[in-house]
C-alpha positions, 0 to 999 in steps of 0.5 A: 500499499503507498503511502506518502510520507511529508516532513523537514527530511532533507533539511540539514537536521538531525532529528528531521533526518530521523524520522523516515528511518523511525516510522519504517520501524513503526510500520514494520513493528506493528506488521503494517505493509506500507511503502512509503515515498518522503517529500520534503521542501527539498529534494535529498536523499534519506539516511538509508539512501532513499529518495526524498522528492519534491512537493511538485511530485506528491499529487503523483504518487499514487499515495492511499493516505497522507502522513504528515510528520514527525517535527515541528511542522504546524507552525505559520512563521513561513519566512523562518521555515524559508531561512531554515532551509536556506541555512541562514545563520541565525545572528545573519536574518536580518535585511530586506533583501534576505526577506525577499529571497525567502520570500521568492523561497517559500513561494518555489518550495513550501506548501501553497496555504497557510504554513509551510505544513499545512496547504489549503487544499489536500496533498492528493486529492481524495486522499485522507492526510493525518499528522503523525508526533508533530509539534503545533505551533499556535494556529490563527484563526483563518477561511485558509487555514480553518479549510486546512484542518478540514482536511485533517482525519487524525493527529498526533500531537507530543504535547498538551499545548498542541491538543488545545491549538488543534482543537481551537482550529476546530479539530474533533477531541476524538480524531487527536492522539496524544502521545510522545515524540516518535523519536521515542521509538528510534531503532538503535534503542533495541539495540543500544550495545551496538550503539555504543560500539559505534560511538566509541568508534566515532570517538576514536576515528575522528577525535582519537580518544578512547575515553567517552568525551562530555558531548556539548551541544547549544544552538544560537536560536536557543539563547547560544550566541559564540561568546556563551558557548565558549566561555561553557566549554571554558569553564569544563575545561580539563574533562574529556569534551567535543562539541556536537552540531546536529545540523548547519540549518541554523548555522550551528555548525559554525558557532560550535566549530568556531568556539571549539577552535577558541577554546581548543577544544575536540569537533563533531561536526558534519557526523552522518545521521547514523554516527550522532546517533551513536555518539549520544548512545557512546557520550561520558554525558551530554549537554544539550538545548535540543530536545532530539539529543535530550531524547536519545542520550536520555533514552540510552541512560546516558546523563544528560544537561538541559539549561531548562528548554520549554520544549524538551520539557513539555516533549517529556511530560507526556512519557510514560516514563520520562528519561531522566534529563537533570536542568542545569545553571551554568554556573553549575554546569562542570559541578553536575558534570564533573559528579555523572561524567560516565555513568549510565542510568538504569532507564528503561525505555520500552514504554515511550517505544510502546506509547510510540508504537499504539499512537501509530497504530490508532492513526494509522486505522483511521487512514485506512491503513491497516 
């Protein structure tokens, strides 16, 4: 059975690039005989080498259902989405010419409707659409928005406020499923020893070390410009340490690399999707502003430290058994890491993975895939 999966799979962001593999694992787990084709604003390939098609091709896909997700897709800041795909660094997003270029990009590549993944007309005519493990921003009012959401037959929201936003947009409560983010169903979590072994190999190949380091990741759009990153890295001097970039779409790779060079810290920049997962599995500890890095690191039992990012806390609040991440102030970071570096937690990822599989099963049933 052919299906179309719509997302942001080709953007330079590790979390979005995980979704095709995770959804494929869930289809296999549930015994759903589906043949997915992937669609995104830009062409590309998945981590497994499958083609990612532009939106213009979706009408001829022969899909029996359209699954939109996962990812932070139900949003209406279309210009920001365009700038992400243009890989414009967060701190450089100003000026009339750049706004014009972003608007032109949006017209060429993004959905025709109120949001980049919220088209006014159905993705495929006479074909049911479901939202799958999506982040949901506040939804504006208006006839185009109401028409767009009238096509949604099922919606898997990953936060409680997402459910509220959907209901406010007219999606009937019985069509909404509240469940953890799909990434909790990552296949590698069923084979943690293999993932950690690959991560150890990445550290040896890229850093020349055999001691699992603290991986430091922070994004400028979460309030971490280069100066702040450098100060944090300097406070951690003396520990095994490397910066980890999750992609290039907001310029974090350039900021982290520059901060690492300025402080003499190791760099993991430009890793393949599966190698980032393995690095998080094998790390001595992780500091991150990324929800997905916190999910994956914590689910593997790696000590994870987060600087109070609301998106992460809201996602974890939905979990049957949230991974044990630790909030930390910058002034306390070095002491907190020193106390736990190299330890493992006894977290069991299966309850969260089971909740994710149950959500996928419900959504699949509601659009006729089982």
